[in-house]
N, CA, C and O atoms as a GROMACS GRO file, in nm:
protein
  600
    1UNK      N    1  18.866  14.709  -8.410
    1UNK     CA    2  18.890  14.736  -8.532
    1UNK      C    3  18.889  14.615  -8.629
    1UNK      O    4  18.943  14.511  -8.590
    2UNK      N    5  18.839  14.620  -8.740
    2UNK     CA    6  18.835  14.502  -8.833
    2UNK      C    7  18.944  14.515  -8.921
    2UNK      O    8  18.979  14.627  -8.958
    3UNK      N    9  19.011  14.395  -8.964
    3UNK     CA   10  19.115  14.394  -9.054
    3UNK      C   11  19.064  14.374  -9.202
    3UNK      O   12  19.148  14.356  -9.289
    4UNK      N   13  18.944  14.375  -9.231
    4UNK     CA   14  18.892  14.353  -9.332
    4UNK      C   15  18.897  14.466  -9.424
    4UNK      O   16  18.863  14.576  -9.380
    5UNK      N   17  18.938  14.455  -9.560
    5UNK     CA   18  18.926  14.571  -9.651
    5UNK      C   19  18.855  14.522  -9.759
    5UNK      O   20  18.834  14.402  -9.780
    6UNK      N   21  18.812  14.631  -9.837
    6UNK     CA   22  18.758  14.594  -9.962
    6UNK      C   23  18.826  14.695 -10.069
    6UNK      O   24  18.838  14.816 -10.051
    7UNK      N   25  18.867  14.626 -10.182
    7UNK     CA   26  18.916  14.706 -10.281
    7UNK      C   27  18.863  14.646 -10.417
    7UNK      O   28  18.842  14.526 -10.430
    8UNK      N   29  18.846  14.729 -10.506
    8UNK     CA   30  18.777  14.683 -10.638
    8UNK      C   31  18.620  14.652 -10.631
    8UNK      O   32  18.535  14.715 -10.568
    9UNK      N   33  18.603  14.546 -10.707
    9UNK     CA   34  18.454  14.514 -10.732
    9UNK      C   35  18.413  14.377 -10.653
    9UNK      O   36  18.300  14.328 -10.660
   10UNK      N   37  18.522  14.322 -10.576
   10UNK     CA   38  18.472  14.189 -10.528
   10UNK      C   39  18.360  14.199 -10.426
   10UNK      O   40  18.338  14.305 -10.366
   11UNK      N   41  18.294  14.097 -10.407
   11UNK     CA   42  18.178  14.085 -10.300
   11UNK      C   43  18.230  14.141 -10.156
   11UNK      O   44  18.349  14.131 -10.127
   12UNK      N   45  18.141  14.198 -10.072
   12UNK     CA   46  18.161  14.242  -9.941
   12UNK      C   47  18.218  14.117  -9.871
   12UNK      O   48  18.172  14.005  -9.893
   13UNK      N   49  18.331  14.142  -9.779
   13UNK     CA   50  18.378  14.045  -9.671
   13UNK      C   51  18.345  14.092  -9.559
   13UNK      O   52  18.382  14.204  -9.524
   14UNK      N   53  18.267  14.010  -9.480
   14UNK     CA   54  18.220  14.032  -9.350
   14UNK      C   55  18.311  13.952  -9.254
   14UNK      O   56  18.277  13.939  -9.136
   15UNK      N   57  18.417  13.903  -9.298
   15UNK     CA   58  18.522  13.813  -9.207
   15UNK      C   59  18.451  13.711  -9.144
   15UNK      O   60  18.482  13.687  -9.027
   16UNK      N   61  18.348  13.635  -9.204
   16UNK     CA   62  18.287  13.498  -9.146
   16UNK      C   63  18.307  13.413  -9.255
   16UNK      O   64  18.318  13.448  -9.373
   17UNK      N   65  18.313  13.275  -9.200
   17UNK     CA   66  18.332  13.150  -9.256
   17UNK      C   67  18.206  13.090  -9.286
   17UNK      O   68  18.117  13.100  -9.201
   18UNK      N   69  18.183  13.026  -9.400
   18UNK     CA   70  18.060  12.950  -9.425
   18UNK      C   71  18.063  12.817  -9.366
   18UNK      O   72  17.962  12.750  -9.385
   19UNK      N   73  18.162  12.762  -9.294
   19UNK     CA   74  18.163  12.662  -9.209
   19UNK      C   75  18.072  12.660  -9.102
   19UNK      O   76  18.033  12.768  -9.056
   20UNK      N   77  18.024  12.532  -9.047
   20UNK     CA   78  17.939  12.537  -8.926
   20UNK      C   79  18.009  12.451  -8.814
   20UNK      O   80  18.057  12.340  -8.835
   21UNK      N   81  18.009  12.515  -8.698
   21UNK     CA   82  18.082  12.427  -8.600
   21UNK      C   83  18.023  12.298  -8.579
   21UNK      O   84  17.902  12.280  -8.574
   22UNK      N   85  18.114  12.202  -8.566
   22UNK     CA   86  18.063  12.071  -8.527
   22UNK      C   87  18.013  11.970  -8.620
   22UNK      O   88  17.958  11.865  -8.586
   23UNK      N   89  18.035  12.011  -8.747
   23UNK     CA   90  17.994  11.947  -8.867
   23UNK      C   91  18.110  11.853  -8.955
   23UNK      O   92  18.088  11.769  -9.043
   24UNK      N   93  18.230  11.895  -8.902
   24UNK     CA   94  18.341  11.837  -8.977
   24UNK      C   95  18.360  11.705  -8.916
   24UNK      O   96  18.324  11.679  -8.801
   25UNK      N   97  18.421  11.614  -9.005
   25UNK     CA   98  18.448  11.470  -8.956
   25UNK      C   99  18.532  11.463  -8.829
   25UNK      O  100  18.499  11.381  -8.744
   26UNK      N  101  18.624  11.532  -8.812
   26UNK     CA  102  18.712  11.557  -8.683
   26UNK      C  103  18.626  11.597  -8.575
   26UNK      O  104  18.625  11.531  -8.471
   27UNK      N  105  18.556  11.698  -8.590
   27UNK     CA  106  18.450  11.745  -8.486
   27UNK      C  107  18.352  11.630  -8.439
   27UNK      O  108  18.331  11.593  -8.323
   28UNK      N  109  18.308  11.591  -8.536
   28UNK     CA  110  18.213  11.446  -8.488
   28UNK      C  111  18.288  11.359  -8.430
   28UNK      O  112  18.252  11.324  -8.317
   29UNK      N  113  18.398  11.306  -8.483
   29UNK     CA  114  18.498  11.193  -8.394
   29UNK      C  115  18.520  11.256  -8.245
   29UNK      O  116  18.506  11.188  -8.144
   30UNK      N  117  18.550  11.371  -8.244
   30UNK     CA  118  18.606  11.430  -8.103
   30UNK      C  119  18.467  11.442  -8.022
   30UNK      O  120  18.468  11.429  -7.900
   31UNK      N  121  18.363  11.464  -8.083
   31UNK     CA  122  18.237  11.469  -7.985
   31UNK      C  123  18.183  11.325  -7.946
   31UNK      O  124  18.128  11.306  -7.837
   32UNK      N  125  18.201  11.227  -8.037
   32UNK     CA  126  18.159  11.083  -8.000
   32UNK      C  127  18.277  11.031  -7.905
   32UNK      O  128  18.244  10.961  -7.808
   33UNK      N  129  18.413  11.062  -7.926
   33UNK     CA  130  18.511  11.023  -7.815
   33UNK      C  131  18.475  11.069  -7.666
   33UNK      O  132  18.476  10.994  -7.568
   34UNK      N  133  18.439  11.223  -7.667
   34UNK     CA  134  18.425  11.269  -7.547
   34UNK      C  135  18.281  11.211  -7.467
   34UNK      O  136  18.265  11.195  -7.346
   35UNK      N  137  18.192  11.186  -7.573
   35UNK     CA  138  18.057  11.135  -7.509
   35UNK      C  139  18.086  11.008  -7.460
   35UNK      O  140  18.051  10.976  -7.346
   36UNK      N  141  18.152  10.924  -7.542
   36UNK     CA  142  18.187  10.782  -7.487
   36UNK      C  143  18.281  10.789  -7.339
   36UNK      O  144  18.248  10.722  -7.241
   37UNK      N  145  18.379  10.862  -7.339
   37UNK     CA  146  18.467  10.868  -7.225
   37UNK      C  147  18.365  10.926  -7.096
   37UNK      O  148  18.376  10.869  -6.987
   38UNK      N  149  18.286  11.019  -7.107
   38UNK     CA  150  18.208  11.073  -7.029
   38UNK      C  151  18.096  10.972  -6.964
   38UNK      O  152  18.059  10.979  -6.847
   39UNK      N  153  18.054  10.886  -7.053
   39UNK     CA  154  17.956  10.799  -7.039
   39UNK      C  155  17.981  10.728  -6.889
   39UNK      O  156  18.098  10.700  -6.862
   40UNK      N  157  17.883  10.698  -6.795
   40UNK     CA  158  17.899  10.610  -6.675
   40UNK      C  159  17.937  10.477  -6.705
   40UNK      O  160  18.014  10.409  -6.638
   41UNK      N  161  17.881  10.443  -6.807
   41UNK     CA  162  17.891  10.278  -6.860
   41UNK      C  163  18.012  10.266  -6.902
   41UNK      O  164  18.044  10.147  -6.916
   42UNK      N  165  18.113  10.358  -6.934
   42UNK     CA  166  18.250  10.318  -6.992
   42UNK      C  167  18.329  10.232  -6.897
   42UNK      O  168  18.388  10.133  -6.938
   43UNK      N  169  18.331  10.268  -6.765
   43UNK     CA  170  18.402  10.195  -6.661
   43UNK      C  171  18.561  10.199  -6.711
   43UNK      O  172  18.603  10.199  -6.826
   44UNK      N  173  18.624  10.201  -6.603
   44UNK     CA  174  18.765  10.202  -6.595
   44UNK      C  175  18.823  10.331  -6.647
   44UNK      O  176  18.937  10.331  -6.694
   45UNK      N  177  18.750  10.439  -6.641
   45UNK     CA  178  18.799  10.586  -6.662
   45UNK      C  179  18.877  10.622  -6.556
   45UNK      O  180  18.838  10.597  -6.442
   46UNK      N  181  18.996  10.685  -6.577
   46UNK     CA  182  19.104  10.716  -6.503
   46UNK      C  183  19.044  10.839  -6.413
   46UNK      O  184  19.045  10.951  -6.465
   47UNK      N  185  18.997  10.826  -6.292
   47UNK     CA  186  18.960  10.951  -6.213
   47UNK      C  187  19.044  10.972  -6.093
   47UNK      O  188  19.111  10.877  -6.054
   48UNK      N  189  19.049  11.092  -6.026
   48UNK     CA  190  19.094  11.148  -5.906
   48UNK      C  191  18.994  11.159  -5.811
   48UNK      O  192  18.876  11.164  -5.848
   49UNK      N  193  19.029  11.165  -5.673
   49UNK     CA  194  18.943  11.191  -5.578
   49UNK      C  195  18.973  11.335  -5.523
   49UNK      O  196  19.089  11.364  -5.495
   50UNK      N  197  18.870  11.425  -5.506
   50UNK     CA  198  18.902  11.557  -5.470
   50UNK      C  199  18.824  11.598  -5.347
   50UNK      O  200  18.722  11.530  -5.341
   51UNK      N  201  18.835  11.686  -5.245
   51UNK     CA  202  18.791  11.731  -5.156
   51UNK      C  203  18.765  11.866  -5.182
   51UNK      O  204  18.857  11.943  -5.212
   52UNK      N  205  18.639  11.905  -5.174
   52UNK     CA  206  18.602  12.050  -5.199
   52UNK      C  207  18.562  12.127  -5.045
   52UNK      O  208  18.462  12.102  -4.977
   53UNK      N  209  18.651  12.210  -5.018
   53UNK     CA  210  18.626  12.267  -4.878
   53UNK      C  211  18.589  12.410  -4.868
   53UNK      O  212  18.651  12.481  -4.948
   54UNK      N  213  18.500  12.476  -4.788
   54UNK     CA  214  18.477  12.597  -4.799
   54UNK      C  215  18.610  12.660  -4.733
   54UNK      O  216  18.675  12.601  -4.647
   55UNK      N  217  18.643  12.798  -4.790
   55UNK     CA  218  18.766  12.876  -4.741
   55UNK      C  219  18.725  13.013  -4.692
   55UNK      O  220  18.798  13.075  -4.615
   56UNK      N  221  18.606  13.064  -4.738
   56UNK     CA  222  18.572  13.190  -4.708
   56UNK      C  223  18.520  13.190  -4.574
   56UNK      O  224  18.464  13.087  -4.534
   57UNK      N  225  18.531  13.306  -4.485
   57UNK     CA  226  18.481  13.304  -4.359
   57UNK      C  227  18.318  13.309  -4.358
   57UNK      O  228  18.254  13.362  -4.449
   58UNK      N  229  18.270  13.256  -4.260
   58UNK     CA  230  18.097  13.261  -4.261
   58UNK      C  231  18.042  13.387  -4.293
   58UNK      O  232  17.936  13.383  -4.354
   59UNK      N  233  18.096  13.513  -4.262
   59UNK     CA  234  18.046  13.627  -4.267
   59UNK      C  235  18.094  13.709  -4.428
   59UNK      O  236  18.079  13.826  -4.464
   60UNK      N  237  18.144  13.614  -4.482
   60UNK     CA  238  18.174  13.667  -4.622
   60UNK      C  239  18.055  13.712  -4.704
   60UNK      O  240  17.965  13.629  -4.715
   61UNK      N  241  18.040  13.821  -4.760
   61UNK     CA  242  17.920  13.838  -4.852
   61UNK      C  243  17.897  13.764  -4.955
   61UNK      O  244  17.783  13.772  -5.002
   62UNK      N  245  17.990  13.674  -5.018
   62UNK     CA  246  17.981  13.591  -5.125
   62UNK      C  247  17.868  13.489  -5.112
   62UNK      O  248  17.793  13.452  -5.202
   63UNK      N  249  17.869  13.443  -4.968
   63UNK     CA  250  17.781  13.335  -4.922
   63UNK      C  251  17.654  13.359  -4.947
   63UNK      O  252  17.578  13.264  -4.967
   64UNK      N  253  17.604  13.499  -4.949
   64UNK     CA  254  17.453  13.546  -4.980
   64UNK      C  255  17.423  13.504  -5.109
   64UNK      O  256  17.307  13.466  -5.125
   65UNK      N  257  17.501  13.500  -5.208
   65UNK     CA  258  17.475  13.475  -5.349
   65UNK      C  259  17.480  13.335  -5.378
   65UNK      O  260  17.423  13.296  -5.480
   66UNK      N  261  17.537  13.259  -5.310
   66UNK     CA  262  17.595  13.127  -5.321
   66UNK      C  263  17.611  13.030  -5.215
   66UNK      O  264  17.724  12.987  -5.194
   67UNK      N  265  17.490  12.982  -5.127
   67UNK     CA  266  17.512  12.910  -5.002
   67UNK      C  267  17.606  12.781  -5.007
   67UNK      O  268  17.604  12.702  -5.102
   68UNK      N  269  17.675  12.771  -4.913
   68UNK     CA  270  17.770  12.654  -4.900
   68UNK      C  271  17.698  12.533  -4.864
   68UNK      O  272  17.590  12.531  -4.805
   69UNK      N  273  17.764  12.431  -4.901
   69UNK     CA  274  17.725  12.299  -4.836
   69UNK      C  275  17.820  12.205  -4.773
   69UNK      O  276  17.817  12.082  -4.779
   70UNK      N  277  17.927  12.299  -4.695
   70UNK     CA  278  18.004  12.210  -4.611
   70UNK      C  279  18.119  12.133  -4.724
   70UNK      O  280  18.127  12.160  -4.843
   71UNK      N  281  18.202  12.033  -4.650
   71UNK     CA  282  18.289  11.970  -4.730
   71UNK      C  283  18.227  11.854  -4.794
   71UNK      O  284  18.143  11.781  -4.741
   72UNK      N  285  18.283  11.843  -4.934
   72UNK     CA  286  18.219  11.749  -5.043
   72UNK      C  287  18.337  11.679  -5.095
   72UNK      O  288  18.442  11.735  -5.125
   73UNK      N  289  18.312  11.548  -5.106
   73UNK     CA  290  18.418  11.462  -5.171
   73UNK      C  291  18.374  11.415  -5.300
   73UNK      O  292  18.260  11.368  -5.311
   74UNK      N  293  18.453  11.425  -5.399
   74UNK     CA  294  18.396  11.382  -5.539
   74UNK      C  295  18.502  11.312  -5.615
   74UNK      O  296  18.623  11.326  -5.595
   75UNK      N  297  18.445  11.233  -5.710
   75UNK     CA  298  18.538  11.138  -5.808
   75UNK      C  299  18.539  11.264  -5.933
   75UNK      O  300  18.435  11.323  -5.964
   76UNK      N  301  18.653  11.289  -5.987
   76UNK     CA  302  18.664  11.359  -6.113
   76UNK      C  303  18.763  11.362  -6.188
   76UNK      O  304  18.864  11.317  -6.135
   77UNK      N  305  18.776  11.405  -6.313
   77UNK     CA  306  18.897  11.401  -6.384
   77UNK      C  307  18.999  11.484  -6.357
   77UNK      O  308  19.113  11.440  -6.373
   78UNK      N  309  18.980  11.610  -6.315
   78UNK     CA  310  19.039  11.725  -6.287
   78UNK      C  311  18.991  11.816  -6.169
   78UNK      O  312  18.876  11.796  -6.130
   79UNK      N  313  19.060  11.905  -6.113
   79UNK     CA  314  18.998  11.982  -6.015
   79UNK      C  315  18.901  12.074  -6.057
   79UNK      O  316  18.810  12.106  -5.981
   80UNK      N  317  18.914  12.129  -6.190
   80UNK     CA  318  18.811  12.206  -6.253
   80UNK      C  319  18.682  12.107  -6.268
   80UNK      O  320  18.571  12.147  -6.234
   81UNK      N  321  18.698  11.998  -6.312
   81UNK     CA  322  18.588  11.896  -6.328
   81UNK      C  323  18.537  11.863  -6.183
   81UNK      O  324  18.414  11.863  -6.172
   82UNK      N  325  18.601  11.837  -6.081
   82UNK     CA  326  18.550  11.837  -5.934
   82UNK      C  327  18.467  11.954  -5.900
   82UNK      O  328  18.387  11.932  -5.809
   83UNK      N  329  18.464  12.085  -5.954
   83UNK     CA  330  18.369  12.174  -5.926
   83UNK      C  331  18.264  12.155  -6.017
   83UNK      O  332  18.152  12.180  -5.972
   84UNK      N  333  18.268  12.115  -6.137
   84UNK     CA  334  18.156  12.083  -6.217
   84UNK      C  335  18.065  11.997  -6.146
   84UNK      O  336  17.945  12.019  -6.128
   85UNK      N  337  18.134  11.893  -6.106
   85UNK     CA  338  18.052  11.770  -6.068
   85UNK      C  339  17.981  11.797  -5.937
   85UNK      O  340  17.872  11.746  -5.914
   86UNK      N  341  18.037  11.870  -5.859
   86UNK     CA  342  17.960  11.927  -5.710
   86UNK      C  343  17.863  12.027  -5.759
   86UNK      O  344  17.750  12.022  -5.709
   87UNK      N  345  17.885  12.109  -5.841
   87UNK     CA  346  17.780  12.217  -5.882
   87UNK      C  347  17.671  12.167  -5.957
   87UNK      O  348  17.569  12.235  -5.966
   88UNK      N  349  17.684  12.033  -6.022
   88UNK     CA  350  17.564  11.973  -6.105
   88UNK      C  351  17.466  11.921  -6.011
   88UNK      O  352  17.348  11.906  -6.046
   89UNK      N  353  17.516  11.887  -5.866
   89UNK     CA  354  17.395  11.844  -5.800
   89UNK      C  355  17.306  11.935  -5.729
   89UNK      O  356  17.206  11.900  -5.665
   90UNK      N  357  17.354  12.078  -5.748
   90UNK     CA  358  17.273  12.170  -5.718
   90UNK      C  359  17.158  12.203  -5.783
   90UNK      O  360  17.163  12.180  -5.904
   91UNK      N  361  17.036  12.256  -5.736
   91UNK     CA  362  16.925  12.257  -5.808
   91UNK      C  363  16.941  12.391  -5.901
   91UNK      O  364  16.997  12.493  -5.861
   92UNK      N  365  16.894  12.377  -6.011
   92UNK     CA  366  16.928  12.504  -6.100
   92UNK      C  367  16.782  12.535  -6.148
   92UNK      O  368  16.684  12.461  -6.151
   93UNK      N  369  16.796  12.686  -6.189
   93UNK     CA  370  16.662  12.760  -6.217
   93UNK      C  371  16.601  12.685  -6.315
   93UNK      O  372  16.478  12.679  -6.313
   94UNK      N  373  16.665  12.624  -6.405
   94UNK     CA  374  16.599  12.545  -6.542
   94UNK      C  375  16.506  12.435  -6.485
   94UNK      O  376  16.405  12.398  -6.546
   95UNK      N  377  16.541  12.385  -6.369
   95UNK     CA  378  16.484  12.267  -6.333
   95UNK      C  379  16.348  12.307  -6.258
   95UNK      O  380  16.259  12.222  -6.258
   96UNK      N  381  16.325  12.431  -6.191
   96UNK     CA  382  16.192  12.465  -6.129
   96UNK      C  383  16.136  12.588  -6.197
   96UNK      O  384  16.205  12.653  -6.276
   97UNK      N  385  16.006  12.621  -6.166
   97UNK     CA  386  15.950  12.729  -6.224
   97UNK      C  387  15.993  12.894  -6.175
   97UNK      O  388  15.922  12.994  -6.184
   98UNK      N  389  16.122  12.884  -6.127
   98UNK     CA  390  16.146  13.007  -6.094
   98UNK      C  391  16.263  13.085  -6.181
   98UNK      O  392  16.337  13.177  -6.146
   99UNK      N  393  16.253  13.011  -6.318
   99UNK     CA  394  16.344  13.080  -6.399
   99UNK      C  395  16.314  13.205  -6.428
   99UNK      O  396  16.200  13.247  -6.444
  100UNK      N  397  16.447  13.290  -6.438
  100UNK     CA  398  16.417  13.449  -6.439
  100UNK      C  399  16.410  13.475  -6.592
  100UNK      O  400  16.369  13.587  -6.622
  101UNK      N  401  16.443  13.393  -6.689
  101UNK     CA  402  16.404  13.413  -6.815
  101UNK      C  403  16.435  13.265  -6.895
  101UNK      O  404  16.515  13.183  -6.850
  102UNK      N  405  16.359  13.246  -7.020
  102UNK     CA  406  16.406  13.132  -7.090
  102UNK      C  407  16.551  13.122  -7.116
  102UNK      O  408  16.619  13.217  -7.156
  103UNK      N  409  16.596  12.998  -7.090
  103UNK     CA  410  16.751  12.951  -7.128
  103UNK      C  411  16.825  13.027  -7.052
  103UNK      O  412  16.919  13.084  -7.107
  104UNK      N  413  16.806  13.046  -6.921
  104UNK     CA  414  16.901  13.099  -6.828
  104UNK      C  415  16.940  13.010  -6.727
  104UNK      O  416  16.848  12.962  -6.662
  105UNK      N  417  17.045  12.980  -6.699
  105UNK     CA  418  17.069  12.872  -6.608
  105UNK      C  419  17.166  12.941  -6.486
  105UNK      O  420  17.228  13.044  -6.512
  106UNK      N  421  17.173  12.885  -6.372
  106UNK     CA  422  17.246  12.929  -6.250
  106UNK      C  423  17.344  12.848  -6.234
  106UNK      O  424  17.413  12.874  -6.135
  107UNK      N  425  17.386  12.726  -6.319
  107UNK     CA  426  17.500  12.653  -6.288
  107UNK      C  427  17.615  12.726  -6.258
  107UNK      O  428  17.672  12.699  -6.152
  108UNK      N  429  17.662  12.820  -6.334
  108UNK     CA  430  17.786  12.888  -6.322
  108UNK      C  431  17.787  12.995  -6.178
  108UNK      O  432  17.883  13.065  -6.146
  109UNK      N  433  17.679  12.989  -6.115
  109UNK     CA  434  17.664  13.082  -6.015
  109UNK      C  435  17.694  12.993  -5.865
  109UNK      O  436  17.695  13.045  -5.753
  110UNK      N  437  17.715  12.859  -5.891
  110UNK     CA  438  17.741  12.776  -5.788
  110UNK      C  439  17.866  12.821  -5.702
  110UNK      O  440  17.962  12.876  -5.757
  111UNK      N  441  17.863  12.794  -5.547
  111UNK     CA  442  17.952  12.826  -5.471
  111UNK      C  443  18.088  12.753  -5.489
  111UNK      O  444  18.201  12.795  -5.466
  112UNK      N  445  18.049  12.634  -5.535
  112UNK     CA  446  18.150  12.535  -5.578
  112UNK      C  447  18.268  12.578  -5.697
  112UNK      O  448  18.385  12.539  -5.707
  113UNK      N  449  18.194  12.670  -5.780
  113UNK     CA  450  18.278  12.709  -5.887
  113UNK      C  451  18.340  12.845  -5.858
  113UNK      O  452  18.408  12.904  -5.942
  114UNK      N  453  18.316  12.892  -5.735
  114UNK     CA  454  18.404  13.025  -5.690
  114UNK      C  455  18.535  12.988  -5.590
  114UNK      O  456  18.532  12.935  -5.479
  115UNK      N  457  18.641  13.029  -5.662
  115UNK     CA  458  18.782  12.969  -5.583
  115UNK      C  459  18.779  13.073  -5.485
  115UNK      O  460  18.877  13.056  -5.412
  116UNK      N  461  18.705  13.185  -5.443
  116UNK     CA  462  18.736  13.235  -5.322
  116UNK      C  463  18.636  13.175  -5.202
  116UNK      O  464  18.647  13.192  -5.080
  117UNK      N  465  18.543  13.104  -5.270
  117UNK     CA  466  18.461  13.022  -5.139
  117UNK      C  467  18.497  12.904  -5.120
  117UNK      O  468  18.506  12.868  -5.002
  118UNK      N  469  18.526  12.818  -5.215
  118UNK     CA  470  18.567  12.681  -5.208
  118UNK      C  471  18.713  12.646  -5.269
  118UNK      O  472  18.746  12.691  -5.378
  119UNK      N  473  18.799  12.563  -5.193
  119UNK     CA  474  18.926  12.528  -5.257
  119UNK      C  475  18.900  12.371  -5.284
  119UNK      O  476  18.818  12.303  -5.223
  120UNK      N  477  18.973  12.331  -5.373
  120UNK     CA  478  18.978  12.189  -5.425
  120UNK      C  479  19.119  12.114  -5.372
  120UNK      O  480  19.230  12.165  -5.386
  121UNK      N  481  19.099  12.005  -5.320
  121UNK     CA  482  19.252  11.953  -5.273
  121UNK      C  483  19.225  11.797  -5.324
  121UNK      O  484  19.120  11.734  -5.320
  122UNK      N  485  19.342  11.762  -5.368
  122UNK     CA  486  19.368  11.617  -5.437
  122UNK      C  487  19.377  11.549  -5.328
  122UNK      O  488  19.456  11.589  -5.242
  123UNK      N  489  19.297  11.426  -5.303
  123UNK     CA  490  19.350  11.344  -5.186
  123UNK      C  491  19.361  11.178  -5.251
  123UNK      O  492  19.376  11.087  -5.170
  124UNK      N  493  19.354  11.151  -5.377
  124UNK     CA  494  19.391  11.027  -5.430
  124UNK      C  495  19.378  11.054  -5.585
  124UNK      O  496  19.322  11.153  -5.632
  125UNK      N  497  19.434  10.960  -5.654
  125UNK     CA  498  19.454  10.985  -5.785
  125UNK      C  499  19.449  10.846  -5.874
  125UNK      O  500  19.457  10.738  -5.817
  126UNK      N  501  19.436  10.855  -6.002
  126UNK     CA  502  19.441  10.747  -6.078
  126UNK      C  503  19.381  10.625  -6.040
  126UNK      O  504  19.441  10.519  -6.031
  127UNK      N  505  19.239  10.646  -6.013
  127UNK     CA  506  19.164  10.536  -5.977
  127UNK      C  507  19.055  10.502  -6.087
  127UNK      O  508  18.984  10.584  -6.145
  128UNK      N  509  19.058  10.365  -6.104
  128UNK     CA  510  18.960  10.320  -6.190
  128UNK      C  511  18.830  10.232  -6.147
  128UNK      O  512  18.752  10.176  -6.225
  129UNK      N  513  18.825  10.234  -6.011
  129UNK     CA  514  18.749  10.163  -5.923
  129UNK      C  515  18.625  10.242  -5.888
  129UNK      O  516  18.536  10.190  -5.820
  130UNK      N  517  18.618  10.365  -5.932
  130UNK     CA  518  18.515  10.458  -5.888
  130UNK      C  519  18.445  10.529  -6.008
  130UNK      O  520  18.502  10.546  -6.116
  131UNK      N  521  18.313  10.571  -5.983
  131UNK     CA  522  18.235  10.657  -6.084
  131UNK      C  523  18.257  10.790  -6.039
  131UNK      O  524  18.281  10.825  -5.923
  132UNK      N  525  18.246  10.869  -6.156
  132UNK     CA  526  18.228  11.013  -6.168
  132UNK      C  527  18.133  11.054  -6.090
  132UNK      O  528  18.022  11.013  -6.125
  133UNK      N  529  18.134  11.132  -5.980
  133UNK     CA  530  18.024  11.178  -5.899
  133UNK      C  531  18.053  11.223  -5.767
  133UNK      O  532  18.172  11.245  -5.744
  134UNK      N  533  17.966  11.244  -5.669
  134UNK     CA  534  17.977  11.284  -5.534
  134UNK      C  535  18.016  11.149  -5.442
  134UNK      O  536  17.939  11.053  -5.446
  135UNK      N  537  18.131  11.144  -5.363
  135UNK     CA  538  18.128  11.028  -5.290
  135UNK      C  539  18.096  11.035  -5.142
  135UNK      O  540  18.052  10.941  -5.075
  136UNK      N  541  18.124  11.165  -5.095
  136UNK     CA  542  18.063  11.180  -4.959
  136UNK      C  543  18.034  11.333  -4.937
  136UNK      O  544  18.098  11.426  -4.987
  137UNK      N  545  17.935  11.341  -4.862
  137UNK     CA  546  17.900  11.489  -4.822
  137UNK      C  547  17.746  11.516  -4.896
  137UNK      O  548  17.714  11.443  -4.990
  138UNK      N  549  17.669  11.604  -4.859
  138UNK     CA  550  17.546  11.647  -4.900
  138UNK      C  551  17.532  11.770  -4.975
  138UNK      O  552  17.597  11.867  -4.937
  139UNK      N  553  17.462  11.779  -5.070
  139UNK     CA  554  17.467  11.896  -5.151
  139UNK      C  555  17.314  11.937  -5.159
  139UNK      O  556  17.238  11.878  -5.236
  140UNK      N  557  17.275  12.036  -5.080
  140UNK     CA  558  17.134  12.081  -5.050
  140UNK      C  559  17.071  12.129  -5.190
  140UNK      O  560  17.134  12.190  -5.276
  141UNK      N  561  16.932  12.090  -5.202
  141UNK     CA  562  16.862  12.147  -5.332
  141UNK      C  563  16.771  12.254  -5.290
  141UNK      O  564  16.673  12.281  -5.358
  142UNK      N  565  16.799  12.315  -5.181
  142UNK     CA  566  16.685  12.414  -5.136
  142UNK      C  567  16.760  12.561  -5.159
  142UNK      O  568  16.729  12.665  -5.100
  143UNK      N  569  16.847  12.547  -5.241
  143UNK     CA  570  16.929  12.694  -5.287
  143UNK      C  571  16.839  12.781  -5.353
  143UNK      O  572  16.858  12.902  -5.344
  144UNK      N  573  16.733  12.733  -5.426
  144UNK     CA  574  16.632  12.801  -5.521
  144UNK      C  575  16.496  12.768  -5.481
  144UNK      O  576  16.453  12.653  -5.481
  145UNK      N  577  16.422  12.877  -5.444
  145UNK     CA  578  16.277  12.848  -5.417
  145UNK      C  579  16.177  12.866  -5.544
  145UNK      O  580  16.185  12.964  -5.618
  146UNK      N  581  16.106  12.785  -5.559
  146UNK     CA  582  16.008  12.815  -5.678
  146UNK      C  583  15.915  12.936  -5.648
  146UNK      O  584  15.898  12.979  -5.534
  147UNK      N  585  15.857  12.988  -5.760
  147UNK     CA  586  15.781  13.107  -5.736
  147UNK      C  587  15.614  13.062  -5.719
  147UNK      O  588  15.530  13.143  -5.682
  148UNK      N  589  15.583  12.925  -5.752
  148UNK     CA  590  15.456  12.878  -5.716
  148UNK      C  591  15.459  12.783  -5.618
  148UNK      O  592  15.536  12.694  -5.652
  149UNK      N  593  15.407  12.762  -5.508
  149UNK     CA  594  15.392  12.653  -5.400
  149UNK      C  595  15.321  12.535  -5.469
  149UNK      O  596  15.221  12.554  -5.538
  150UNK      N  597  15.375  12.415  -5.450
  150UNK     CA  598  15.301  12.311  -5.509
  150UNK      C  599  15.182  12.249  -5.426
  150UNK      O  600  15.115  12.158  -5.473
   0.00000   0.00000   0.00000
């Protein structure tokens, strides 16, 4: 239910703002800061090392939708970022001709992002001598099959 009311002769209020996301000076500065910090050239970014381990049983039906890759070690900012780093290595529907529809991504369907399939364990912290990414383990890219043979 809306809390917008109309009394008198004033213009209709649809409870929207004329502002546009990301155009303020503050938003622009925050986006520049975030891009600079995430840049691999930055160097010296404080990272932690995480181990992602499968915790679901091999016969768990969740593995049918998101195949596992075994144990993966990543350098990331947070445990959530560790899941994103690992998932980013998987092949996405957007990268092959198997896309179910335009602008549809499968990045959120990764087994790494499912806390019932994988757990994240911090094994080292506050490291500046590593780059954000996968340090050990192999992430298979055959999780998606294209509709057309090459």
